[in-house]
Backbone as XML, in Angstrom:
<?xml version="1.0"?>
<chain id="A" units="angstrom">
  <residue number="1" name="GLY">
    <atom name="N" x="-105.370" y="64.846" z="185.417"/>
    <atom name="CA" x="-106.127" y="66.148" z="185.922"/>
    <atom name="C" x="-107.465" y="65.752" z="186.214"/>
  </residue>
  <residue number="2" name="THR">
    <atom name="N" x="-107.750" y="65.060" z="187.413"/>
    <atom name="CA" x="-109.234" y="64.940" z="187.848"/>
    <atom name="C" x="-109.406" y="65.657" z="189.101"/>
  </residue>
  <residue number="3" name="THR">
    <atom name="N" x="-110.330" y="66.240" z="189.187"/>
    <atom name="CA" x="-110.733" y="66.956" z="190.537"/>
    <atom name="C" x="-112.101" y="66.712" z="190.869"/>
  </residue>
  <residue number="4" name="LYS">
    <atom name="N" x="-112.472" y="66.666" z="192.119"/>
    <atom name="CA" x="-113.767" y="66.429" z="192.711"/>
    <atom name="C" x="-114.325" y="68.004" z="192.758"/>
  </residue>
  <residue number="5" name="TRP">
    <atom name="N" x="-115.750" y="67.980" z="192.736"/>
    <atom name="CA" x="-116.398" y="69.330" z="192.947"/>
    <atom name="C" x="-117.701" y="69.211" z="193.719"/>
  </residue>
  <residue number="6" name="GLN">
    <atom name="N" x="-118.179" y="70.049" z="194.488"/>
    <atom name="CA" x="-119.440" y="70.062" z="195.133"/>
    <atom name="C" x="-120.042" y="71.526" z="195.039"/>
  </residue>
  <residue number="7" name="LEU">
    <atom name="N" x="-121.318" y="71.518" z="194.811"/>
    <atom name="CA" x="-122.070" y="72.770" z="194.731"/>
    <atom name="C" x="-122.861" y="72.890" z="196.034"/>
  </residue>
  <residue number="8" name="ASP">
    <atom name="N" x="-122.628" y="73.878" z="196.822"/>
    <atom name="CA" x="-123.391" y="74.158" z="198.030"/>
    <atom name="C" x="-124.223" y="75.189" z="198.108"/>
  </residue>
  <residue number="9" name="ARG">
    <atom name="N" x="-125.432" y="75.295" z="198.640"/>
    <atom name="CA" x="-126.380" y="76.392" z="198.835"/>
    <atom name="C" x="-126.906" y="76.238" z="200.297"/>
  </residue>
  <residue number="10" name="SER">
    <atom name="N" x="-126.750" y="77.567" z="200.858"/>
    <atom name="CA" x="-126.968" y="77.578" z="202.442"/>
    <atom name="C" x="-126.372" y="76.427" z="203.306"/>
  </residue>
  <residue number="11" name="GLY">
    <atom name="N" x="-125.150" y="76.091" z="202.858"/>
    <atom name="CA" x="-124.519" y="74.930" z="203.649"/>
    <atom name="C" x="-124.903" y="73.706" z="203.470"/>
  </residue>
  <residue number="12" name="THR">
    <atom name="N" x="-125.585" y="73.455" z="202.336"/>
    <atom name="CA" x="-126.204" y="72.062" z="201.955"/>
    <atom name="C" x="-125.755" y="71.705" z="200.469"/>
  </residue>
  <residue number="13" name="THR">
    <atom name="N" x="-124.966" y="70.574" z="200.471"/>
    <atom name="CA" x="-124.654" y="70.061" z="199.027"/>
    <atom name="C" x="-125.739" y="69.813" z="198.126"/>
  </residue>
  <residue number="14" name="VAL">
    <atom name="N" x="-125.963" y="70.518" z="197.172"/>
    <atom name="CA" x="-127.086" y="70.293" z="196.104"/>
    <atom name="C" x="-126.640" y="69.434" z="195.010"/>
  </residue>
  <residue number="15" name="LYS">
    <atom name="N" x="-125.342" y="69.433" z="194.655"/>
    <atom name="CA" x="-124.795" y="68.633" z="193.406"/>
    <atom name="C" x="-123.281" y="68.482" z="193.672"/>
  </residue>
  <residue number="16" name="SER">
    <atom name="N" x="-122.906" y="67.292" z="193.124"/>
    <atom name="CA" x="-121.295" y="66.949" z="193.309"/>
    <atom name="C" x="-121.034" y="66.146" z="192.031"/>
  </residue>
  <residue number="17" name="GLY">
    <atom name="N" x="-119.761" y="66.004" z="191.961"/>
    <atom name="CA" x="-119.320" y="65.198" z="190.660"/>
    <atom name="C" x="-117.727" y="65.136" z="190.612"/>
  </residue>
  <residue number="18" name="VAL">
    <atom name="N" x="-117.260" y="64.792" z="189.615"/>
    <atom name="CA" x="-115.851" y="64.647" z="189.164"/>
    <atom name="C" x="-115.821" y="65.472" z="187.791"/>
  </residue>
  <residue number="19" name="ALA">
    <atom name="N" x="-114.533" y="66.288" z="187.703"/>
    <atom name="CA" x="-114.235" y="66.855" z="186.524"/>
    <atom name="C" x="-113.053" y="66.324" z="186.076"/>
  </residue>
  <residue number="20" name="THR">
    <atom name="N" x="-112.779" y="66.135" z="184.836"/>
    <atom name="CA" x="-111.421" y="65.660" z="184.350"/>
    <atom name="C" x="-110.884" y="66.704" z="183.317"/>
  </residue>
  <residue number="21" name="ALA">
    <atom name="N" x="-109.727" y="67.136" z="183.489"/>
    <atom name="CA" x="-109.064" y="68.184" z="182.585"/>
    <atom name="C" x="-108.696" y="67.677" z="181.311"/>
  </residue>
  <residue number="22" name="SER">
    <atom name="N" x="-108.567" y="68.567" z="180.303"/>
    <atom name="CA" x="-108.223" y="67.958" z="178.904"/>
    <atom name="C" x="-106.854" y="67.513" z="178.786"/>
  </residue>
  <residue number="23" name="SER">
    <atom name="N" x="-105.993" y="67.768" z="179.746"/>
    <atom name="CA" x="-104.614" y="67.163" z="179.863"/>
    <atom name="C" x="-104.113" y="67.217" z="181.280"/>
  </residue>
  <residue number="24" name="GLY">
    <atom name="N" x="-103.236" y="66.344" z="181.680"/>
    <atom name="CA" x="-102.613" y="66.162" z="183.133"/>
    <atom name="C" x="-101.268" y="66.871" z="183.060"/>
  </residue>
  <residue number="25" name="CYS">
    <atom name="N" x="-100.674" y="66.728" z="184.220"/>
    <atom name="CA" x="-99.416" y="67.247" z="184.551"/>
    <atom name="C" x="-98.344" y="66.828" z="183.593"/>
  </residue>
  <residue number="26" name="PRO">
    <atom name="N" x="-97.371" y="67.387" z="183.171"/>
    <atom name="CA" x="-97.126" y="68.673" z="183.676"/>
    <atom name="C" x="-97.670" y="69.783" z="182.773"/>
  </residue>
  <residue number="27" name="THR">
    <atom name="N" x="-98.586" y="69.593" z="181.820"/>
    <atom name="CA" x="-99.259" y="70.717" z="181.381"/>
    <atom name="C" x="-100.357" y="71.156" z="181.819"/>
  </residue>
  <residue number="28" name="ARG">
    <atom name="N" x="-101.081" y="72.160" z="181.667"/>
    <atom name="CA" x="-102.444" y="72.552" z="182.129"/>
    <atom name="C" x="-103.446" y="72.448" z="181.280"/>
  </residue>
  <residue number="29" name="GLY">
    <atom name="N" x="-104.515" y="71.728" z="181.611"/>
    <atom name="CA" x="-105.704" y="71.442" z="180.653"/>
    <atom name="C" x="-106.750" y="72.449" z="181.198"/>
  </residue>
  <residue number="30" name="THR">
    <atom name="N" x="-107.885" y="72.215" z="180.265"/>
    <atom name="CA" x="-109.221" y="72.970" z="180.675"/>
    <atom name="C" x="-110.225" y="71.945" z="181.203"/>
  </residue>
  <residue number="31" name="TRP">
    <atom name="N" x="-111.129" y="72.362" z="181.990"/>
    <atom name="CA" x="-112.036" y="71.537" z="182.513"/>
    <atom name="C" x="-113.448" y="72.277" z="182.488"/>
  </residue>
  <residue number="32" name="GLN">
    <atom name="N" x="-114.719" y="71.682" z="182.601"/>
    <atom name="CA" x="-115.885" y="72.221" z="182.743"/>
    <atom name="C" x="-116.667" y="71.580" z="183.526"/>
  </residue>
  <residue number="33" name="VAL">
    <atom name="N" x="-117.584" y="72.125" z="184.237"/>
    <atom name="CA" x="-118.689" y="71.638" z="185.135"/>
    <atom name="C" x="-120.092" y="72.020" z="184.665"/>
  </residue>
  <residue number="34" name="LYS">
    <atom name="N" x="-120.924" y="71.248" z="184.300"/>
    <atom name="CA" x="-122.404" y="71.657" z="183.866"/>
    <atom name="C" x="-123.189" y="71.447" z="185.122"/>
  </residue>
  <residue number="35" name="LEU">
    <atom name="N" x="-123.681" y="72.798" z="185.482"/>
    <atom name="CA" x="-124.528" y="72.692" z="186.896"/>
    <atom name="C" x="-125.985" y="72.685" z="186.490"/>
  </residue>
  <residue number="36" name="GLY">
    <atom name="N" x="-126.290" y="72.760" z="185.238"/>
    <atom name="CA" x="-127.731" y="72.576" z="184.725"/>
    <atom name="C" x="-128.458" y="73.974" z="185.197"/>
  </residue>
  <residue number="37" name="VAL">
    <atom name="N" x="-129.796" y="73.975" z="185.182"/>
    <atom name="CA" x="-130.599" y="75.320" z="185.731"/>
    <atom name="C" x="-130.595" y="75.256" z="187.088"/>
  </residue>
  <residue number="38" name="LEU">
    <atom name="N" x="-130.281" y="76.385" z="187.740"/>
    <atom name="CA" x="-130.036" y="76.388" z="189.110"/>
    <atom name="C" x="-131.306" y="77.546" z="189.565"/>
  </residue>
  <residue number="39" name="ALA">
    <atom name="N" x="-131.879" y="77.429" z="190.692"/>
    <atom name="CA" x="-132.985" y="78.320" z="191.339"/>
    <atom name="C" x="-132.089" y="79.617" z="191.640"/>
  </residue>
  <residue number="40" name="ALA">
    <atom name="N" x="-132.762" y="80.674" z="191.662"/>
    <atom name="CA" x="-132.101" y="81.945" z="192.101"/>
    <atom name="C" x="-131.511" y="81.687" z="193.583"/>
  </residue>
  <residue number="41" name="GLY">
    <atom name="N" x="-130.390" y="82.394" z="193.757"/>
    <atom name="CA" x="-129.692" y="82.310" z="195.202"/>
    <atom name="C" x="-128.369" y="82.196" z="195.112"/>
  </residue>
  <residue number="42" name="SER">
    <atom name="N" x="-127.713" y="82.080" z="196.344"/>
    <atom name="CA" x="-126.364" y="82.225" z="196.402"/>
    <atom name="C" x="-125.792" y="80.794" z="196.487"/>
  </residue>
  <residue number="43" name="TYR">
    <atom name="N" x="-124.680" y="80.525" z="195.886"/>
    <atom name="CA" x="-124.010" y="79.124" z="195.897"/>
    <atom name="C" x="-122.515" y="79.409" z="196.104"/>
  </residue>
  <residue number="44" name="THR">
    <atom name="N" x="-122.050" y="78.239" z="196.257"/>
    <atom name="CA" x="-120.523" y="78.095" z="196.298"/>
    <atom name="C" x="-119.930" y="76.928" z="195.575"/>
  </residue>
  <residue number="45" name="LEU">
    <atom name="N" x="-119.180" y="76.932" z="194.742"/>
    <atom name="CA" x="-118.663" y="75.872" z="193.934"/>
    <atom name="C" x="-117.210" y="75.464" z="194.676"/>
  </residue>
  <residue number="46" name="ARG">
    <atom name="N" x="-117.129" y="74.306" z="195.164"/>
    <atom name="CA" x="-115.944" y="73.849" z="195.823"/>
    <atom name="C" x="-115.192" y="72.927" z="194.904"/>
  </residue>
  <residue number="47" name="MET">
    <atom name="N" x="-114.053" y="73.064" z="194.581"/>
    <atom name="CA" x="-113.077" y="71.973" z="193.812"/>
    <atom name="C" x="-112.021" y="71.438" z="194.763"/>
  </residue>
  <residue number="48" name="TYR">
    <atom name="N" x="-111.871" y="70.211" z="194.735"/>
    <atom name="CA" x="-110.785" y="69.704" z="195.676"/>
    <atom name="C" x="-110.198" y="68.640" z="195.121"/>
  </residue>
  <residue number="49" name="GLU">
    <atom name="N" x="-108.890" y="68.144" z="195.679"/>
    <atom name="CA" x="-108.321" y="67.008" z="195.214"/>
    <atom name="C" x="-107.926" y="66.098" z="196.439"/>
  </residue>
  <residue number="50" name="VAL">
    <atom name="N" x="-108.049" y="64.881" z="196.169"/>
    <atom name="CA" x="-108.007" y="63.969" z="197.280"/>
    <atom name="C" x="-106.807" y="63.018" z="197.063"/>
  </residue>
  <residue number="51" name="SER">
    <atom name="N" x="-106.068" y="63.007" z="198.061"/>
    <atom name="CA" x="-104.823" y="61.963" z="198.009"/>
    <atom name="C" x="-105.198" y="60.600" z="197.815"/>
  </residue>
  <residue number="52" name="MET">
    <atom name="N" x="-104.622" y="59.986" z="196.835"/>
    <atom name="CA" x="-104.701" y="58.540" z="196.531"/>
    <atom name="C" x="-104.188" y="57.638" z="197.693"/>
  </residue>
  <residue number="53" name="ALA">
    <atom name="N" x="-103.261" y="58.242" z="198.376"/>
    <atom name="CA" x="-102.598" y="57.470" z="199.415"/>
    <atom name="C" x="-103.399" y="57.147" z="200.804"/>
  </residue>
  <residue number="54" name="ASN">
    <atom name="N" x="-104.152" y="58.493" z="201.221"/>
    <atom name="CA" x="-104.815" y="58.255" z="202.480"/>
    <atom name="C" x="-106.430" y="59.030" z="202.328"/>
  </residue>
  <residue number="55" name="GLY">
    <atom name="N" x="-106.754" y="59.493" z="201.137"/>
    <atom name="CA" x="-107.955" y="60.061" z="201.031"/>
    <atom name="C" x="-108.209" y="61.405" z="201.644"/>
  </residue>
  <residue number="56" name="GLN">
    <atom name="N" x="-107.191" y="61.957" z="202.193"/>
    <atom name="CA" x="-107.202" y="63.318" z="202.850"/>
    <atom name="C" x="-107.245" y="64.308" z="201.491"/>
  </residue>
  <residue number="57" name="VAL">
    <atom name="N" x="-107.898" y="65.497" z="201.873"/>
    <atom name="CA" x="-107.898" y="66.536" z="200.794"/>
    <atom name="C" x="-106.580" y="67.158" z="200.901"/>
  </residue>
  <residue number="58" name="ILE">
    <atom name="N" x="-106.010" y="67.311" z="199.639"/>
    <atom name="CA" x="-104.676" y="67.961" z="199.583"/>
    <atom name="C" x="-104.718" y="69.291" z="198.851"/>
  </residue>
  <residue number="59" name="ALA">
    <atom name="N" x="-105.640" y="69.631" z="198.052"/>
    <atom name="CA" x="-105.824" y="70.982" z="197.399"/>
    <atom name="C" x="-107.303" y="71.098" z="197.421"/>
  </residue>
  <residue number="60" name="GLU">
    <atom name="N" x="-107.413" y="72.614" z="197.529"/>
    <atom name="CA" x="-108.936" y="72.851" z="197.562"/>
    <atom name="C" x="-109.125" y="74.334" z="197.247"/>
  </residue>
  <residue number="61" name="THR">
    <atom name="N" x="-110.039" y="74.664" z="196.589"/>
    <atom name="CA" x="-110.472" y="76.231" z="196.240"/>
    <atom name="C" x="-111.850" y="76.326" z="196.276"/>
  </residue>
  <residue number="62" name="SER">
    <atom name="N" x="-112.482" y="77.436" z="196.409"/>
    <atom name="CA" x="-114.013" y="77.540" z="196.298"/>
    <atom name="C" x="-114.312" y="78.906" z="195.879"/>
  </residue>
  <residue number="63" name="LYS">
    <atom name="N" x="-115.341" y="79.138" z="195.129"/>
    <atom name="CA" x="-115.827" y="80.435" z="194.446"/>
    <atom name="C" x="-117.318" y="80.564" z="194.819"/>
  </residue>
  <residue number="64" name="PRO">
    <atom name="N" x="-117.681" y="81.640" z="195.363"/>
    <atom name="CA" x="-119.077" y="81.903" z="195.532"/>
    <atom name="C" x="-119.714" y="82.714" z="194.381"/>
  </residue>
  <residue number="65" name="PHE">
    <atom name="N" x="-120.946" y="82.408" z="194.054"/>
    <atom name="CA" x="-121.476" y="82.990" z="193.016"/>
    <atom name="C" x="-123.161" y="83.168" z="193.280"/>
  </residue>
  <residue number="66" name="THR">
    <atom name="N" x="-123.896" y="83.973" z="192.425"/>
    <atom name="CA" x="-125.222" y="84.249" z="192.772"/>
    <atom name="C" x="-125.937" y="84.147" z="191.406"/>
  </residue>
  <residue number="67" name="VAL">
    <atom name="N" x="-127.073" y="83.268" z="191.411"/>
    <atom name="CA" x="-127.979" y="83.195" z="190.339"/>
    <atom name="C" x="-129.040" y="84.126" z="190.454"/>
  </residue>
  <residue number="68" name="ARG">
    <atom name="N" x="-129.306" y="85.010" z="189.599"/>
    <atom name="CA" x="-130.414" y="85.849" z="189.875"/>
    <atom name="C" x="-131.642" y="85.496" z="188.865"/>
  </residue>
</chain>
């Protein structure tokens, strides 16, 4: 259970990395991403999985959030 992530602000990636779940398939594990202190503003956290065969994105989700 490894996934890549990127944090975007106004269309620019400000941080990125990899998160590894506490367990892999077929069970569901938990994971966490430590973003540190962020300036106030709107962000989008994108999580995605890349195919080992060809490097293409095969699964993706994103969640917007606001820091006040």
